[in-house]
TORLUM-82568 format. One line per 8 residues: for each residue x, y, z of C-alpha. Coordinates in steps of 0.2 Angstrom, whole numbers, padded with zeros to 4 digits. Layout:
TORLUM-82568
X:Y:Z  ... $
//
This chain:
TORLUM-82568
0665:0286:0250  0665:0302:0240  0659:0319:0248  0656:0336:0240  0664:0350:0250  0658:0368:0251  0667:0381:0262  0660:0397:0269 $
0669:0411:0280  0661:0414:0297  0660:0431:0304  0652:0426:0321  0656:0408:0327  0644:0408:0342  0629:0413:0331  0633:0400:0318 $
0635:0386:0331  0618:0391:0339  0610:0390:0322  0618:0374:0317  0613:0365:0333  0595:0371:0332  0594:0366:0313  0600:0349:0318 $
0586:0345:0329  0575:0339:0314  0586:0323:0313  0586:0307:0322  0605:0305:0323  0615:0320:0329  0632:0321:0336  0638:0339:0340 $
0656:0341:0347  0661:0358:0354  0678:0363:0360  0671:0380:0367  0688:0387:0361  0696:0381:0377  0712:0391:0377  0722:0379:0388 $
0718:0364:0377  0733:0354:0370  0731:0346:0353  0715:0355:0347  0706:0348:0332  0690:0358:0327  0681:0373:0335  0665:0362:0333 $
0659:0347:0323  0641:0343:0318  0636:0326:0310  0618:0322:0306  0607:0310:0297  0613:0292:0296  0617:0284:0279  0623:0268:0287 $
0625:0263:0305  0632:0250:0317  0622:0247:0333  0627:0231:0344  0629:0224:0361  0647:0220:0368  0649:0203:0359  0663:0205:0346 $
0659:0224:0346  0677:0229:0343  0678:0217:0328  0662:0224:0321  0668:0242:0323  0685:0238:0315  0676:0230:0300  0664:0245:0299 $
0677:0258:0300  0689:0249:0287  0675:0246:0275  0668:0263:0274  0684:0274:0272  0673:0288:0278  0669:0299:0293  0659:0289:0307 $
0653:0296:0323  0646:0288:0339  0650:0281:0356  0658:0267:0365  0649:0262:0381  0659:0257:0397  0652:0240:0396  0663:0236:0381 $
0674:0230:0395  0665:0213:0393  0672:0212:0375  0690:0215:0380  0690:0205:0396  0680:0191:0404  0668:0203:0414  0650:0205:0416 $
0638:0220:0418  0623:0215:0429  0618:0231:0438  0602:0240:0435  0600:0248:0418  0585:0260:0415  0593:0270:0401  0595:0255:0389 $
0609:0262:0378  0617:0250:0366  0634:0245:0370  0641:0252:0354  0633:0264:0341  0641:0272:0327  0634:0280:0311  0640:0287:0294 $
0633:0304:0292  0625:0310:0276  0629:0328:0281  0644:0334:0290  0649:0351:0296  0667:0356:0302  0671:0373:0310  0689:0378:0310 $
0699:0394:0309  0683:0404:0306  0678:0393:0291  0663:0382:0290  0666:0366:0279  0650:0357:0273  0655:0339:0268  0639:0330:0260 $
0639:0313:0253  0638:0316:0234  0621:0308:0232  0613:0323:0241  0625:0337:0237  0611:0346:0228  0605:0350:0246  0621:0360:0251 $
0615:0377:0246  0597:0375:0252  0603:0369:0269  0616:0382:0271  0603:0396:0268  0591:0387:0279  0604:0387:0293  0608:0405:0291 $
0589:0409:0292  0587:0399:0308  0579:0409:0322  0580:0405:0341  0565:0395:0345  0556:0397:0362  0563:0384:0374  0549:0373:0381 $
0548:0372:0400  0548:0355:0409  0532:0346:0408  0535:0338:0425  0544:0344:0440  0560:0334:0443  0563:0325:0459  0581:0320:0459 $
0585:0304:0469  0602:0296:0474  0604:0277:0469  0616:0275:0483  0613:0285:0499  0627:0293:0509  0628:0279:0522  0628:0265:0510 $
0641:0275:0499  0653:0277:0514  0651:0258:0518  0655:0254:0500  0670:0265:0500  0676:0257:0516  0675:0240:0508  0686:0246:0494 $
0698:0253:0506  0699:0236:0514  0703:0228:0497  0717:0241:0495  0723:0237:0512  0725:0219:0507  0734:0223:0491  0720:0217:0480 $
0720:0234:0471  0729:0251:0472  0715:0262:0466  0697:0261:0460  0685:0273:0452  0669:0271:0461  0654:0279:0454  0636:0283:0460 $
0620:0287:0450  0607:0301:0453  0591:0300:0443  0574:0307:0440  0559:0303:0430  0550:0316:0419  0551:0326:0403  0565:0338:0399 $
0570:0348:0383  0587:0340:0379  0593:0355:0369  0589:0367:0383  0597:0357:0396  0613:0355:0385  0614:0373:0381  0613:0378:0399 $
0625:0365:0405  0637:0370:0392  0635:0388:0396  0640:0386:0414  0654:0374:0411  0662:0378:0393  0672:0362:0393  0684:0357:0379 $
0674:0341:0375  0656:0346:0376  0644:0334:0367  0626:0334:0362  0622:0317:0356  0604:0312:0350  0601:0294:0343  0582:0292:0341 $
0575:0294:0359  0592:0293:0368  0602:0308:0372  0619:0312:0380  0621:0330:0386  0639:0332:0391  0650:0345:0398  0666:0334:0398 $
0683:0341:0402  0692:0325:0398  0700:0318:0382  0701:0299:0382  0711:0296:0366  0716:0306:0351  0726:0299:0335  0735:0311:0323 $
0744:0300:0310  0756:0289:0320  0754:0299:0336  0742:0294:0350  0738:0305:0364  0729:0302:0381  0725:0315:0394  0718:0307:0410 $
0710:0318:0423  0713:0313:0442  0713:0327:0455  0699:0340:0458  0697:0356:0468  0684:0370:0468  0686:0387:0460  0688:0401:0472 $
0676:0416:0474  0691:0428:0472  0707:0428:0462  0718:0425:0478  0707:0411:0484  0706:0403:0467  0725:0403:0465  0726:0396:0483 $
0714:0381:0478  0724:0378:0462  0741:0378:0471  0734:0367:0485  0728:0354:0472  0745:0354:0463  0754:0350:0480  0741:0338:0487 $
0750:0321:0489  0734:0311:0488  0728:0319:0472  0745:0317:0464  0746:0299:0469  0729:0296:0460  0736:0304:0445  0752:0295:0445 $
0744:0278:0446  0733:0282:0432  0747:0288:0421  0757:0272:0424  0741:0262:0419  0739:0272:0403  0757:0270:0399  0755:0252:0401 $
0740:0251:0390  0747:0262:0376  0763:0251:0376  0753:0237:0369  0752:0245:0352  0766:0258:0353  0783:0256:0345  0796:0252:0357 $
0802:0266:0368  0789:0278:0360  0778:0280:0376  0781:0297:0384  0774:0308:0398  0773:0325:0390  0764:0333:0405  0763:0327:0423 $
0750:0332:0435  0747:0349:0428  0732:0359:0435  0720:0366:0423  0706:0379:0426  0688:0376:0421  0673:0386:0425  0666:0374:0439 $
0682:0366:0445  0701:0365:0444  0707:0348:0437  0724:0339:0437  0728:0332:0420  0743:0322:0413  0747:0320:0395  0754:0304:0388 $
0759:0301:0370  0765:0286:0360  0769:0282:0342  0761:0267:0333  0766:0258:0317  0756:0259:0301  0751:0241:0303  0741:0244:0319 $
0723:0248:0316  0715:0263:0324  0702:0252:0332  0715:0241:0340  0723:0256:0348  0706:0259:0356  0703:0241:0360  0720:0239:0369 $
0717:0254:0381  0698:0252:0384  0690:0256:0396  0700:0271:0400  0711:0270:0415  0704:0286:0423  0687:0278:0425  0693:0260:0431 $
0708:0259:0442  0723:0248:0445  0726:0234:0443  0713:0237:0429  0704:0220:0429  0702:0218:0447  0697:0236:0449  0683:0233:0437 $
0677:0217:0445  0676:0226:0462  0667:0241:0454  0654:0230:0447  0651:0221:0463  0649:0238:0473  0640:0250:0461  0621:0248:0459 $
0619:0255:0442  0625:0249:0425  0637:0263:0419  0632:0261:0400  0637:0277:0391  0643:0285:0407  0662:0284:0408  0662:0278:0390 $
0666:0289:0376  0659:0299:0362  0669:0304:0346  0673:0300:0328  0685:0292:0315  0691:0302:0300  0693:0294:0283  0711:0292:0285 $
0710:0283:0302  0713:0297:0314  0701:0299:0329  0696:0309:0344  0686:0303:0359  0681:0311:0375  0677:0303:0392  0658:0304:0396 $
0658:0312:0413  0649:0328:0419  0635:0322:0408  0616:0320:0408  0609:0304:0400  0591:0304:0395  0580:0291:0388  0565:0301:0381 $
0554:0286:0378  0556:0280:0396  0556:0298:0403  0572:0293:0413  0585:0306:0417  0602:0301:0424  0619:0308:0429  0633:0299:0438 $
0648:0305:0447  0663:0296:0455  0681:0298:0461  0697:0288:0463  0698:0278:0479  0716:0276:0486  0724:0271:0502  0723:0290:0507 $
0704:0292:0504  0692:0298:0517  0675:0291:0513  0666:0307:0519  0678:0318:0508  0675:0307:0493  0656:0309:0495  0658:0328:0496 $
0669:0328:0480  0655:0318:0471  0643:0331:0476  0655:0345:0470  0656:0336:0453  0637:0334:0452  0634:0352:0456  0632:0358:0438 $
0621:0344:0432  0609:0346:0447  0608:0365:0444  0602:0364:0426  0590:0350:0430  0582:0360:0444  0582:0375:0434  0594:0385:0444 $
0607:0389:0431 $
//
């Protein structure tokens, strides 16, 4: 598919990003990806990307979803943007998703944007489908002339509720520990949902969540009445040519109130045997998943259990890479590693079965992935965590958090870690950020 490209130098990236995001709100399909110029990020792609206005789209449940995505991606030879829900596990394995779902996201949704904006090296590139390239100059001027619109206040007060209360959470984690003790699994990522009903301004919520987190994989996704407002720190999978990169997160610690305390927290996380064991188990799982499509002997661990600072938390991250042959399709690389190990457990299939039996909400887009494919078959996808999901039609607001349960887990401490991870989402919804 042919695109016309116009380039413009940018003097103030932050101002341009704000104008682009406000301008995009007129469209029904919007994917905004922002790296926040996170200085510690390996394998950076773009400073920010905006894709709007679907020319074609693919929206489906999990049945043969990856086959449909492969046909769609191969047939277009163009940029496509969208998401993979966690419940695509039912396409790759004989699994089910029967838990309560009040968000009603499709299992998979991608679109081919008419208008695409790439910001890199202080340059804005506008990639428009040739049929509408007469709109390039007018749109650029309209973007530059955008002014900050007053943010609407909440029209209803939000009462945030827990789907699983603390006592039940501790009982469920104890159940998982019993399975671990019997050798059924080694690790499981167990999650819980917090929810509210009411009306919010999605752009306002996203901006405030991003401002207090500034993560490398921030996302504003709007598909008609459904939104994902994400401050994700985690990359699921990235492909550059023949190289594939996965960067799972396992291990969390708070930030300190002073430089000395902050350094102490980071050091304690790096030396914590339980947190290291969580990370190591997931690294082994990711290595195994990548080996399904990798060239023999090419799977490597580039970085092991390194602690990275983020505004809200310290996180332990490992980087695993592999080389694939030219005959392996991009979608097959994703299919063979999905869902990501950091959000499932080990062994993967049994962990997913136990997760389904103990959690009370369908995960849907939470712990799924938002990202894009390029015309030459490269891709980049995040992990949908630290995110607020919103169905405006149903007036339903949701955020979920979880943690890795291992033999060394203490149910009380796991619950407290969940609350720590939920802190930013709760703050912005309650207007405290």
